C-alpha positions as CSV (number, residue, x, y, z in Angstrom):
1,M,16.4,-0.8,19.8
2,K,12.9,0.6,21.5
3,S,12.0,2.7,18.9
4,Y,12.4,-0.3,16.6
5,L,10.4,-2.6,18.5
6,D,7.8,0.1,19.1
7,D,7.5,0.6,15.4
8,A,7.7,-3.0,14.5
9,I,4.7,-3.6,16.6
10,R,3.0,0.1,15.2
11,S,3.2,-2.1,11.5
12,F,2.1,-5.1,12.4
13,R,-1.3,-3.3,13.7
14,S,-1.6,-0.8,10.6
15,Y,-1.0,-4.1,8.3
16,K,-4.3,-6.0,10.0
17,R,-6.4,-2.9,9.8
18,L,-5.8,-2.4,6.3
19,A,-6.4,-6.2,6.3
20,E,-9.3,-6.3,8.1
21,R,-10.9,-2.9,6.1
22,A,-10.4,-4.4,3.1
23,L,-12.1,-7.8,4.3
24,E,-14.7,-6.1,5.9
25,Q,-15.5,-4.8,2.1
26,V,-16.2,-7.7,0.2
27,S,-19.8,-10.5,0.9
28,D,-19.1,-14.4,2.0
29,D,-18.9,-15.4,-1.6
30,E,-16.5,-13.4,-2.1
31,F,-14.6,-14.2,1.0
32,F,-14.3,-17.9,-0.4
33,F,-13.9,-16.6,-3.7
34,Q,-10.6,-18.2,-5.8
35,I,-10.2,-15.9,-9.3
36,D,-8.5,-19.5,-10.6
37,E,-7.5,-22.4,-9.6
38,E,-4.3,-21.2,-8.7
39,S,-4.9,-18.7,-6.9
40,N,-5.7,-18.6,-2.9
41,S,-9.5,-16.9,-2.2
42,L,-9.2,-14.5,0.7
43,A,-10.1,-17.4,3.2
44,L,-6.9,-19.2,2.5
45,I,-4.8,-16.2,2.7
46,V,-6.2,-15.5,6.2
47,K,-6.0,-19.1,7.1
48,H,-2.4,-19.2,5.8
49,I,-1.3,-16.0,8.0
50,A,-3.0,-16.8,10.7
51,G,-0.9,-20.6,10.9
52,N,2.2,-18.9,10.6
53,Q,1.5,-15.9,13.0
54,R,0.4,-18.8,15.7
55,S,3.9,-21.5,14.4
56,R,5.9,-18.3,14.5
57,W,5.1,-16.8,17.8
58,R,4.7,-19.1,19.9
59,D,7.1,-19.5,22.5
60,F,9.3,-17.3,19.9
61,L,12.6,-17.0,22.2
62,T,12.7,-20.7,23.1
63,S,11.4,-22.7,20.5
64,D,12.1,-22.9,16.6
65,G,9.1,-20.8,14.9
66,E,8.1,-23.8,13.0
67,K,6.1,-25.8,15.0
68,P,5.8,-29.6,14.8
69,D,1.7,-28.9,15.4
70,R,1.6,-27.0,12.1
71,H,0.7,-28.2,9.2
72,R,1.4,-25.8,6.3
73,D,0.1,-27.6,3.7
74,T,-3.9,-27.8,4.8
75,E,-3.7,-24.2,5.6
76,F,-4.6,-23.4,1.4
77,E,-7.6,-25.9,2.3
78,L,-11.0,-25.3,3.2
79,I,-11.9,-28.1,5.7
80,D,-15.3,-27.0,7.6
81,D,-13.9,-23.4,7.6
82,T,-16.5,-20.6,7.9
83,R,-16.0,-17.2,7.7
84,E,-16.9,-16.5,11.4
85,S,-14.3,-19.7,12.1
86,L,-11.0,-18.3,10.1
87,M,-11.3,-14.9,11.3
88,A,-11.3,-16.0,14.8
89,F,-8.4,-18.1,14.4
90,W,-6.9,-14.8,12.6
91,E,-7.4,-12.8,15.9
92,T,-5.8,-15.6,17.6
93,G,-3.0,-15.6,15.4
94,W,-2.8,-11.2,15.9
95,T,-2.9,-12.2,19.3
96,T,-0.6,-14.8,19.9
97,L,2.1,-12.1,17.4
98,F,1.4,-8.9,19.8
99,D,1.2,-10.9,23.3
100,A,5.0,-11.9,21.8
101,L,6.0,-8.6,20.8
102,E,5.0,-6.3,23.9
103,S,6.9,-9.2,26.0
104,L,10.5,-8.5,24.4
105,T,12.8,-6.3,25.7
106,P,15.1,-4.0,24.2
107,E,18.0,-6.5,24.9
108,D,16.0,-9.8,23.6
109,L,15.9,-7.6,20.5
110,E,20.4,-9.1,20.1
111,K,19.2,-12.7,21.0
112,T,18.9,-15.2,18.1
113,V,15.9,-17.8,17.2
114,T,15.5,-20.1,14.5
115,I,13.0,-20.6,11.9
116,R,13.2,-24.4,10.2
117,G,16.7,-24.5,12.0
118,E,18.0,-21.9,10.4
119,P,19.6,-19.1,13.1
120,H,18.0,-15.6,12.9
121,T,18.4,-12.2,15.1
122,V,15.1,-11.5,16.8
123,V,15.3,-8.3,14.5
124,E,15.8,-10.8,11.6
125,A,13.1,-13.1,12.7
126,I,10.2,-9.5,12.9
127,N,11.5,-8.2,9.4
128,R,11.1,-11.3,8.1
129,Q,7.2,-11.6,9.4
130,L,6.2,-8.1,8.6
131,M,7.7,-9.0,5.2
132,H,6.0,-12.3,4.8
133,Y,2.2,-10.6,6.4
134,A,2.9,-7.4,4.0
135,Y,3.4,-9.5,1.0
136,H,-0.6,-11.6,1.6
137,I,-1.8,-8.2,3.2
138,G,-1.1,-6.6,-0.1
139,Q,-2.7,-9.8,-1.8
140,I,-5.7,-9.5,0.8
141,V,-6.6,-5.8,-0.7
142,F,-5.5,-6.5,-4.2
143,L,-8.3,-9.2,-4.3
144,A,-10.8,-7.5,-2.3
145,K,-10.8,-4.6,-4.5
146,H,-11.0,-6.7,-7.9
147,L,-14.0,-7.9,-6.4
148,R,-15.4,-5.0,-5.4
149,A,-14.9,-3.0,-8.4
150,S,-16.4,0.4,-8.6
151,G,-18.2,-0.6,-5.3
152,W,-14.4,-0.5,-3.5
153,K,-13.8,2.3,-0.9
154,T,-10.3,3.2,-1.3
155,L,-7.5,2.4,2.0
156,S,-5.1,4.8,0.7
157,V,-4.6,7.8,-0.9
158,P,-7.8,8.0,-3.8
159,R,-6.6,8.6,-7.4
160,N,-5.6,12.1,-7.9
161,R,-6.3,13.4,-4.4
162,S,-2.3,13.8,-3.5
163,A,-2.2,17.4,-3.5
164,E,-5.4,17.8,-1.1
165,F,-4.0,15.0,0.7
166,N,-0.4,16.4,1.5
167,K,-2.2,19.7,2.6
168,F,-5.0,17.8,5.0
169,L,-1.1,16.4,6.5
170,A,0.5,19.9,6.5
171,E,-3.3,21.3,7.8
172,R,-2.6,19.2,11.0
173,E,0.6,19.3,11.6
174,T,0.1,24.1,11.7
175,E,-2.7,23.0,14.0
176,G,-0.8,21.0,16.3
177,K,-2.9,18.1,15.9
178,E,-1.2,14.7,17.0
179,P,0.2,12.7,13.7
180,L,-1.8,10.0,12.6
181,D,-0.6,6.1,11.5
182,R,-0.1,6.0,7.9
183,L,-3.6,4.0,7.2
184,E,-5.9,6.3,9.7
185,A,-4.3,9.5,8.3
186,T,-5.6,8.3,5.0
187,N,-8.6,6.8,6.2
188,E,-9.6,10.5,7.9
189,F,-8.7,12.0,4.9
190,A,-11.0,10.2,2.8
191,R,-13.9,10.4,6.2
192,R,-13.4,14.4,5.5
193,E,-13.8,14.1,1.8
194,A,-16.8,12.0,1.9
195,S,-18.1,14.4,4.3
196,K,-17.7,17.3,1.9
């Protein structure tokens, strides 16, 4: 169970970095841009993820994950929000998540928590949120890439470079280097290729 918890924390950290590397590439105008009236801007996705984290992870083991002070609908409205305030809210959300997860013991993983009154094992609750954030972070990457177009700096293995990437990973292993997390491996590969 400890390995599951360690992997979950690593995965959340990786998704956070992935989103932030995408967000770093967009201008303030692009951060707030909605491609149509039914779509969320990057700003609104950031606000929603942070609002969800603030609710789900506070008092994680002892209170329902849908806190009475959460106003989910306002997470999809810009109300005097700036990029700076939203990114500070983002950091607070992730800090809340990591504080909760890092305080868990392997025994806690078998406990039951509720989300909107529905019982979940702690593992189910973690998986639910991991899937939810991955879904929205995929939206962040897709939208940022769309907005940057030809100015986009890839966050994954570049097109038509899979064989080179696999060779890069094999060389690292042969050299006895410590394995990199999934996102760091692609970033190191991209940096190496750019310096050639």
